[in-house]
MARVOMAR-842320 format. One line per 10 residues: number of its first residue (from 1); their letters; for each residue x, y, z of C-alpha. Coordinates in Angstrom, 2 decimals, padded with zeros to 5 digits, always signed. Last residue first. Layout:
residues N
NUM> a> X Y Z  ...
***
This chain:
residues 411
411> gkevkgniiv> -001.71 -003.85 +029.69  -001.79 -005.15 +026.19  -004.18 -005.00 +023.11  -006.53 -002.63 +024.57  -009.73 -001.99 +022.28  -010.41 +001.03 +020.44  -009.50 +000.03 +017.05  -005.87 -001.07 +018.43  -004.93 +000.13 +021.98  -001.54 -000.72 +022.99
401> reilnsgfay> -000.56 -000.28 +026.86  +002.49 +000.29 +028.91  +004.96 +000.64 +026.25  +008.24 +002.01 +027.94  +010.18 -001.40 +027.39  +013.78 -000.28 +028.56  +016.69 -000.89 +026.50  +016.69 +002.48 +024.81  +016.31 +004.83 +027.44  +017.01 +007.83 +025.32
391> plyalspmak> +014.46 +007.01 +022.52  +011.20 +007.32 +025.06  +013.22 +009.62 +027.52  +013.14 +012.36 +025.06  +009.35 +012.81 +025.46  +009.95 +013.48 +028.98  +009.91 +012.24 +032.64  +008.06 +009.08 +031.93  +005.11 +007.13 +033.25  +004.84 +004.00 +031.14
381> tvilnarkgi> +003.60 +004.66 +027.46  +000.10 +004.61 +025.93  +000.19 +003.78 +022.19  -002.70 +004.32 +020.06  -004.71 +002.96 +017.35  -008.13 +004.70 +017.78  -008.79 +004.48 +014.21  -009.43 +008.13 +012.52  -012.71 +009.91 +012.76  -011.50 +012.70 +015.03
371> aisgvenqve> -007.61 +013.01 +014.55  -004.54 +011.90 +016.50  -001.97 +010.78 +013.93  -000.61 +007.72 +011.77  -003.91 +006.25 +010.83  -006.98 +006.08 +008.61  -006.36 +009.12 +006.37  -002.69 +008.73 +006.52  -003.25 +005.22 +005.00  -000.95 +005.84 +001.89
361> macagnftaa> +001.60 +003.51 +002.24  +004.47 +006.18 +002.85  +001.83 +008.66 +004.21  +001.45 +006.30 +007.06  +005.16 +006.02 +007.80  +005.21 +009.97 +007.49  +002.57 +010.20 +010.34  +003.97 +007.42 +012.72  +007.36 +006.34 +012.39  +008.62 +009.77 +010.87
351> niaeeplmqm> +006.79 +011.68 +012.93  +008.21 +009.85 +015.98  +011.63 +010.20 +014.64  +011.33 +013.89 +013.93  +009.86 +014.59 +017.60  +013.02 +012.64 +019.01  +015.39 +014.83 +017.03  +017.12 +012.93 +014.38  +020.99 +012.47 +014.73  +021.20 +009.27 +012.32
341> qicslalllp> +022.72 +007.09 +014.66  +021.24 +008.02 +018.17  +018.02 +009.47 +017.18  +017.21 +007.01 +014.39  +018.72 +004.22 +016.43  +016.33 +005.13 +019.43  +013.25 +004.93 +017.11  +014.16 +001.66 +015.59  +014.35 +000.27 +019.17  +010.83 +001.58 +019.73
331> mngspssgpn> +009.86 +000.23 +016.29  +011.12 -003.51 +017.09  +010.08 -005.21 +014.02  +013.39 -007.49 +014.14  +015.49 -009.72 +011.96  +016.89 -006.92 +009.96  +019.45 -008.17 +007.18  +018.56 -011.86 +006.73  +015.37 -012.70 +008.28  +013.35 -009.66 +007.39
321> ydsaiavaag> +011.82 -006.86 +009.16  +012.68 -003.58 +007.10  +012.02 -001.70 +010.14  +010.39 +001.72 +008.98  +011.55 +005.38 +008.95  +010.01 +007.95 +007.09  +011.39 +011.16 +005.36  +010.02 +013.78 +003.09  +012.92 +015.92 +001.88  +013.71 +019.64 +002.55
311> aeilqrappy> +017.27 +019.76 +002.26  +017.57 +019.82 +006.12  +015.50 +016.77 +006.47  +017.76 +014.89 +003.61  +021.06 +015.91 +005.15  +020.02 +014.99 +008.64  +018.95 +011.45 +007.52  +021.82 +010.43 +005.67  +021.26 +006.69 +005.55  +023.39 +004.83 +008.05
301> pmrlffaasp> +026.88 +003.32 +007.11  +026.83 -000.28 +007.24  +027.44 -002.74 +010.19  +024.95 -005.14 +008.58  +022.62 -005.19 +011.48  +022.93 -001.48 +012.21  +022.34 -000.64 +008.56  +019.20 -002.78 +008.56  +018.03 -001.20 +011.89  +018.37 +002.17 +010.36
291> lltamtpnqa> +015.77 +001.72 +007.37  +015.23 +005.10 +005.99  +011.97 +005.75 +003.64  +012.80 +008.68 +001.64  +009.15 +009.68 +000.35  +008.56 +010.55 -003.55  +006.91 +014.14 -003.69  +009.88 +015.57 -005.51  +012.48 +018.47 -005.02  +013.97 +017.29 -001.67
281> llqieaegin> +014.41 +013.74 -003.15  +015.84 +015.08 -005.96  +018.22 +017.10 -004.00  +019.33 +014.20 -001.75  +019.85 +012.29 -004.74  +022.36 +014.94 -006.47  +024.09 +015.30 -003.00  +024.91 +011.76 -002.73  +023.42 +008.47 -001.90  +024.59 +005.12 -000.21
271> elhdvsvagt> +022.29 +004.12 +002.95  +019.24 +005.22 +000.96  +017.16 +002.13 +002.23  +013.75 +002.77 +000.70  +012.43 +004.82 -002.18  +008.75 +005.81 -001.72  +005.52 +006.08 -003.59  +007.48 +005.90 -006.91  +006.75 +008.37 -009.64  +008.67 +006.13 -012.41
261> qigvqvggsn> +011.16 +008.92 -012.91  +011.69 +009.71 -009.28  +012.07 +005.98 -008.35  +014.58 +005.42 -011.04  +016.54 +008.31 -010.30  +016.78 +007.09 -006.63  +018.06 +003.72 -007.72  +020.77 +005.08 -009.71  +023.15 +002.69 -008.12  +024.94 +004.66 -005.54
251> hlqnahlkpk> +026.13 +001.23 -003.85  +025.04 -000.96 -001.19  +021.54 +000.16 -000.18  +020.89 +002.59 -003.01  +017.26 +001.84 -003.69  +014.72 -000.76 -002.76  +011.84 +000.78 -004.75  +008.34 +001.52 -004.75  +005.88 +001.63 -007.71  +002.02 +002.02 -007.72
241> lgyqigaeli> +000.38 -001.37 -008.93  -002.49 -000.76 -011.71  -001.47 -003.60 -014.08  +000.06 -001.11 -016.46  +002.11 +000.57 -013.39  +003.22 -003.08 -012.86  +004.86 -002.82 -016.31  +006.49 +000.44 -015.81  +007.96 -000.87 -012.52  +009.37 -003.98 -014.21
231> qtsespsffg> +010.94 -002.27 -017.33  +012.35 +000.73 -014.83  +014.15 -001.80 -012.73  +015.60 -003.61 -015.77  +016.94 -000.26 -016.61  +018.27 +000.84 -013.41  +019.91 -002.60 -013.07  +018.43 -005.45 -011.12  +020.54 -007.71 -008.55  +024.48 -007.59 -009.01
221> qecfvdiyda> +024.73 -003.88 -008.48  +021.22 -002.58 -006.85  +017.69 -001.86 -007.79  +015.68 -004.28 -005.66  +012.28 -003.88 -007.23  +008.83 -003.10 -005.69  +005.35 -003.38 -006.94  +002.50 -001.80 -005.08  -001.08 -002.61 -003.86  -001.08 -006.53 -004.55
211> lkeqairplm> -003.39 -009.48 -004.73  -006.14 -008.42 -006.77  -006.74 -012.06 -008.08  -006.44 -010.87 -011.79  -003.75 -008.13 -010.91  -001.36 -010.87 -009.46  -002.21 -013.43 -012.14  -001.33 -010.81 -015.08  +001.72 -009.63 -012.85  +003.25 -013.12 -012.60
201> eevilriyge> +002.98 -014.23 -015.87  +004.06 -011.76 -018.59  +005.95 -009.01 -016.72  +007.58 -011.25 -014.00  +008.21 -014.39 -016.10  +009.51 -012.06 -018.61  +011.92 -010.66 -016.15  +013.10 -014.08 -015.59  +013.88 -014.81 -019.03  +015.78 -011.56 -019.48
191> rnhqfeppfa> +017.99 -012.14 -016.81  +018.89 -015.57 -018.40  +022.05 -016.62 -017.11  +021.20 -016.61 -013.43  +017.77 -017.56 -014.40  +017.80 -021.28 -013.05  +019.59 -019.87 -009.66  +016.63 -017.31 -008.95  +017.29 -013.64 -009.98  +016.85 -011.39 -006.97
181> haglftakip> +014.03 -009.44 -005.26  +012.19 -008.53 -008.72  +008.98 -010.52 -007.40  +008.61 -007.67 -004.98  +004.70 -007.48 -004.94  +003.69 -005.02 -002.17  +000.84 -005.48 +000.09  -000.54 -002.93 +002.34  -002.04 -003.74 +005.87  -004.37 -001.55 +008.00
171> igaekklrqi> -004.79 -003.10 +011.26  -007.39 -005.96 +012.29  -005.26 -008.86 +011.55  -008.00 -010.87 +009.54  -008.83 -009.58 +006.37  -005.43 -007.95 +005.73  -003.59 -011.22 +007.18  -005.50 -013.25 +004.60  -004.28 -011.03 +001.60  -000.43 -011.16 +003.20
161> vrlmkleael> -000.66 -015.17 +003.00  -002.30 -014.88 -000.44  +000.50 -012.50 -001.43  +003.12 -015.17 -000.11  +001.60 -017.87 -001.92  +001.39 -015.87 -005.29  +005.12 -015.34 -005.05  +005.53 -019.28 -004.45  +003.36 -020.16 -007.50  +004.90 -017.72 -009.85
151> tlgygskiev> +008.57 -018.57 -008.78  +010.77 -016.01 -006.92  +009.17 -016.81 -003.44  +010.95 -014.99 -001.16  +010.00 -011.59 -002.96  +006.63 -010.70 -001.27  +006.38 -007.50 +000.72  +004.38 -006.35 +003.66  +003.36 -002.94 +004.45  +002.27 -002.26 +008.29
141> agtglkklde> -000.53 -000.35 +010.45  -000.78 -000.41 +014.17  +002.59 -001.18 +015.41  +002.91 -000.66 +019.10  +005.16 -003.18 +020.60  +002.30 -005.46 +021.32  +001.33 -004.83 +017.65  +004.60 -006.33 +016.47  +004.16 -009.43 +018.52  +000.75 -009.91 +016.88
131> lrhsaqqyli> +002.35 -009.38 +013.55  +005.10 -012.15 +014.39  +002.43 -014.73 +015.21  +000.52 -014.27 +012.05  +003.43 -014.65 +010.09  +004.24 -017.72 +011.26  +000.55 -019.00 +011.13  +000.32 -017.62 +007.40  +003.44 -019.35 +006.34  +002.25 -022.52 +008.00
121> aeptnqllra> -000.83 -022.42 +006.19  +000.72 -021.63 +002.60  +002.86 -024.77 +003.25  +006.72 -024.48 +003.34  +008.81 -025.67 +000.43  +008.99 -022.54 -001.72  +009.60 -020.54 +001.63  +012.94 -022.35 +002.36  +014.43 -022.07 -000.95  +013.41 -018.53 -001.18
111> snligggkqa> +015.03 -017.67 +002.05  +018.08 -019.25 +000.92  +017.97 -017.22 -002.42  +017.53 -014.07 -000.50  +020.72 -014.42 +001.42  +022.68 -017.41 +001.16  +023.56 -019.45 -001.88  +027.46 -018.96 -001.83  +027.32 -015.62 -003.94  +024.76 -014.34 -001.59
101> ieayslgrik> +027.28 -014.71 +001.49  +029.75 -012.88 -000.75  +027.60 -010.07 -001.48  +026.41 -009.32 +002.13  +030.07 -009.64 +003.27  +031.89 -012.39 +005.04  +033.86 -011.19 +007.89  +033.58 -013.97 +010.73  +030.75 -012.06 +012.17  +028.99 -011.89 +008.93
91> dvfeqersga> +029.25 -015.67 +008.83  +027.67 -015.90 +012.27  +024.67 -013.83 +011.17  +024.50 -015.97 +008.07  +024.14 -019.08 +010.29  +021.54 -016.84 +011.99  +019.13 -017.34 +008.94  +015.53 -017.90 +010.16  +012.78 -020.07 +008.77  +010.00 -019.26 +006.23
81> fvlhthsdcw> +009.31 -015.65 +005.35  +006.03 -013.32 +005.48  +007.12 -010.18 +007.43  +009.12 -008.85 +004.72  +008.64 -005.04 +006.12  +008.58 -001.58 +004.73  +006.11 +001.11 +005.87  +005.78 +000.43 +009.70  +002.96 +002.92 +010.92  +003.81 +003.07 +014.65
71> cplvyrdsln> +000.79 +003.73 +016.73  -000.33 +007.29 +017.42  +000.86 +008.81 +020.76  -000.22 +008.99 +024.26  +002.10 +010.00 +027.04  +001.76 +009.06 +030.86  +002.04 +010.86 +033.95  -001.47 +010.50 +034.46  -003.41 +008.23 +032.31  -006.68 +007.74 +034.21
61> ltqepkemvr> -008.58 +005.12 +031.84  -012.19 +005.43 +031.91  -014.99 +002.96 +030.60  -017.84 +005.15 +029.96  -021.27 +005.34 +031.46  -023.87 +007.36 +029.42  -024.68 +010.56 +030.34  -021.42 +012.14 +029.20  -019.15 +014.80 +031.12  -017.41 +017.04 +028.70
51> iasmpgfevi> -013.63 +017.46 +028.79  -012.55 +021.31 +027.80  -010.08 +021.62 +030.81  -008.58 +018.39 +030.22  -007.24 +019.72 +026.75  -008.51 +018.10 +023.48  -009.90 +014.67 +022.01  -013.13 +013.65 +020.58  -014.46 +010.84 +018.36  -011.45 +008.53 +017.82
41> qsgeirvfap> -012.57 +005.44 +016.17  -012.88 +001.92 +016.83  -016.18 +001.63 +018.76  -016.47 +005.14 +020.34  -013.05 +006.46 +021.65  -012.76 +009.65 +023.72  -009.21 +011.18 +024.26  -008.15 +013.57 +027.15  -005.46 +015.99 +027.56  -002.71 +017.52 +029.59
31> eirplqales> -000.97 +018.58 +027.79  -001.87 +018.76 +024.23  +000.73 +018.30 +021.63  +001.82 +019.01 +017.92  +005.05 +017.38 +016.84  +006.88 +019.83 +014.57  +010.38 +018.60 +013.66  +009.50 +016.91 +010.61  +007.99 +020.20 +009.57  +011.64 +021.47 +009.29
21> grlpstraht> +012.23 +019.27 +006.09  +009.02 +017.74 +004.78  +005.94 +016.50 +006.66  +003.74 +014.38 +004.32  +000.40 +015.32 +003.11  -002.88 +014.80 +004.96  -003.15 +017.38 +007.60  -004.57 +018.07 +010.88  -001.74 +016.70 +012.98  -002.45 +015.88 +016.56
11> gllckintll> +000.76 +013.75 +017.00  +001.08 +013.71 +020.94  -001.13 +013.93 +023.72  +000.99 +014.80 +026.90  +000.27 +013.89 +030.62  -002.82 +012.26 +029.99  -005.46 +013.11 +032.62  -008.17 +011.08 +030.83  -008.63 +008.45 +028.27  -012.31 +007.61 +027.71
1> m> -013.69 +004.24 +026.25
***
């Protein structure tokens, strides 16, 4: 396939390390441009003035007035779940807090009950449909967490669904074990017992069946304390799982410090952090993954993206797609929220949602930028007057085509 007369080709990064600080606003581009694809890979790209005529016929797409950029790399989702939670949405409108909904049996425990009673085949079917919808919105790589099982068998069931998606979805997928998402009702007064279940029973089985790439913990007041989080993450490391962390969503609860101490690939959420946490993230390789659609849905303060960027931290944005606090994986909308509510420049938001998102799940050698040898996972926009128009026109669907592994998925 040959893409010609591209108005602007974006994200031609020649690097493997995350973009930090002022680098995040640097979005390399070629205009006008071409991209040549063979099989599933990018084999050539450059300015239209350098295009070569090939002897063999090529399927050619003339993309005048269109922008082409790498597919979104969504590094934080809970895509495998059973059932929706719109009644809790109404409860929130009526004034109940996230914690109050959880105390009355809602929240994560509600999703856990639903999932435990749903057959694996149904879970796969539902998750597969969601993933296909996300691909049409431009997502070309995704991380998926467990954590709605909270029993050995239900957590394994979730991870097996993710494993099947890995094999069949056609895009890079990373699996994260999040058994430490909440304490099940039967362990509410036996926290040590549930942690033993995670460490002594869940982790050995997960490692034996090679079901996860990462381990994650919800480090938060009312959930897992910093010391409990550290214990669980260190146990996961012993089984070859790299740490990630739900940190500082509801309170400044010490999650960032736990993430830095355990060498976490990323700490995610960060709605409630101070200057100390910002400086820690600026001085360490751990990625700050921001989830603005969760703040939007829960009517919470947004993460301090500007302060993190200006301090020199590595910042990614991800959807947090889940049934309770972010029931959407719409990355173009996330791009707009990042610009409108977190004052990120369009270039910063695109880099955070593509290249840095790829770095946050360690697939930047495969996707996240336009480079020879990388997967041809590309977004083709509709005709647009400028790059800033993409987040500016937040209510419009500006994606004309999505190319996954060199094949047009839409358009």
